[in-house]
N, C-alpha and C positions, 0 to 999 in steps of 0.2 A: 714448710714443716708445720704441723699442727702443734697444739699446746699439750705438753705432758706435765702432770702434777705428781709430786711426791710429798706426802704429808708426814711430819714428825710431831710428836707431842712431848713437850718438855714442861713438866709441872702443869701450870694453868695456861701455858702459851702453846699455840699451834704454829708450827713453821711450815709454810707451803713453798716448796721449791718448784719454781716454774721453769720450763724449758720450751723454747720455741717462740711463738708469736701470740700476743694477746690482741685478737682482732674481733670485730663484730661478727656475730654468727654463732655457729655451733661451739666454737672455742670459748667464747665468753659466757654462753649459756651454761655449759658444763662447769666452767671455772667458778661462776657465781653459785651454782648449786652446791658444789663441793665445799666452798668456803662458808656459805650460809649454814650448812649442816653442822659445821664445827661450833658455831656461836653459842648454842645452848650449853655446851659443856666447857668450851674454852672461848671466852669473849675477847681474848687478846690473841691477835693473829699477826704474824710477820710473813710478808711475801718476799721470798728471796728471788730477786730478779736478775741474778748474775748471768744466767743463760737465756735471757729473753732478748731476742734480736730486734723485735719490732712491736710497737704498741700503736694502734690507730685510735681515732676518737671514740669509737665504741668500746675499746679496751679501757681507755681512760675513764669513760663514764661508768664502766663496770667497777673499776677500782674505787671511784668516789662513792658509788652505791654501797659497796662493801664496807667502806670506811664508816658511812652513816649507819649501816646496820650494826656494825660492831659497837659504835658509840651508843646506839639505842639499847644495846644489850649490856650497857655499863662497862664496856671494854674499850678497846682501841685497835686500830690496824696500822701497821708500820711497814716500811719497805727497807730491805737491807741489800747491800751489794748491788745496786742497780748498774746495769751495763752503761758504758759511756753514752750510748745513743739514748737510752731510757732516762738517764740522769739529765741530759740536755733537754729532753722533752718535758720532764717534771719542772725544770727550772724555767723554761720558756712559758709554760702554762701557769706558772706560779703555784703549782700544787706542792712544790717542796716547802712552801710556807704553811701548808695545811696538814700534810701527811708527814708523820715522823719518818725521817730517813736515817738509817744507821749504817756506819761503814762496814760492820760485820754482823753476821747472824748472832754471834755470842753477845755483842753489845746490845742488840735489840732484845734478846731474851732476858738479859740482865736488867735492862730498863723496865721491861714489862713485868718482870718478877717483882721489882720494887713497887710498881704500881699496884699489883695485886695484894701485896702485904699492907700497903698504905690504905687500901680500900676497905 
């Protein structure tokens, strides 16, 4: 299954709902392009990974690259509702200590809204 993206804009936060696999190749190229295009208008991005069944090393690298791009744009990138498999991967690679992870999309949006008000 390829990667499908659905983008919602909530105030200054973009929520990207991902379905499928985030793997090296066409999927990550399109994924990065879509998210980077959001940054000039919405530097705070939440990746909803509830329906992502697999992430390879190229996918992890893409997520880290997007995190850095968001922070360079004076924003941030977080993950919400990661699937069990993705959650394990983030923990094993220790990315859970670098990327904010939220139990729900609503929690992530609320946290990033507070960040935009404080900025």
